[in-house]
C-alpha positions as CSV (number, residue, x, y, z in Angstrom):
1,X,15.9,4.3,17.8
2,X,16.6,0.8,19.2
3,X,17.2,-1.9,16.6
4,X,14.1,-3.9,17.9
5,X,11.9,-0.9,17.4
6,X,13.4,-0.3,13.9
7,X,12.8,-3.9,13.0
8,X,9.2,-3.7,14.1
9,X,8.7,-0.5,12.0
10,X,10.3,-2.1,9.0
11,X,8.0,-5.1,9.3
12,X,5.0,-2.8,9.4
13,X,6.2,-1.0,6.3
14,X,6.8,-4.3,4.5
15,X,3.3,-5.6,5.5
16,X,1.7,-2.4,4.1
17,X,3.7,-2.9,0.9
18,X,2.4,-6.4,0.6
19,X,-1.1,-5.2,1.0
20,X,-0.6,-2.7,-1.7
21,X,0.8,-5.4,-4.0
22,X,-2.3,-7.4,-3.3
23,X,-4.4,-4.4,-4.3
24,X,-2.4,-4.0,-7.5
25,X,-2.8,-7.7,-8.3
26,X,-6.6,-7.3,-7.8
27,X,-6.6,-4.3,-10.0
28,X,-4.7,-6.1,-12.7
29,X,-7.3,-9.0,-12.6
30,X,-10.1,-6.5,-12.7
31,X,-8.7,-5.0,-15.9
32,X,-8.2,-8.5,-17.4
33,X,-11.8,-9.3,-16.4
34,X,-13.0,-6.2,-18.2
35,X,-14.6,-4.6,-15.1
36,X,-16.3,-1.2,-15.5
37,X,-14.3,2.0,-15.7
38,X,-16.0,3.2,-12.5
39,X,-14.9,0.1,-10.6
40,X,-11.3,0.4,-12.0
41,X,-11.2,4.1,-10.9
42,X,-12.4,3.3,-7.4
43,X,-9.8,0.5,-7.1
44,X,-7.1,2.7,-8.5
45,X,-8.0,5.5,-6.0
46,X,-7.8,2.9,-3.2
47,X,-4.2,2.0,-4.3
48,X,-3.3,5.7,-4.5
49,X,-4.5,6.3,-1.0
50,X,-2.7,3.2,0.3
51,X,0.6,4.5,-1.3
52,X,0.1,7.9,0.2
53,X,-0.4,6.3,3.6
54,X,2.7,4.3,3.1
55,X,4.7,7.4,2.4
56,X,3.3,9.1,5.6
57,X,4.2,6.0,7.6
58,X,7.8,6.0,6.2
59,X,8.3,9.7,7.0
60,X,6.9,9.3,10.5
61,X,9.2,6.4,11.1
62,X,12.2,8.6,10.2
63,X,11.0,11.3,12.6
64,X,10.9,9.0,15.6
């Protein structure tokens, strides 16, 4: 894999991680704001799916 392509893929992974960090920060604030359990579960599932997508993206990058 060319170093330029690798750098682009790394940036995409880092961008996804930053989005996940934002989701986690929002989840933390929701807990502090005493949001409903249903809301917290929905947001937690969104984080879970985002992390799963990150894992898939990282594996796909290794296969290219």
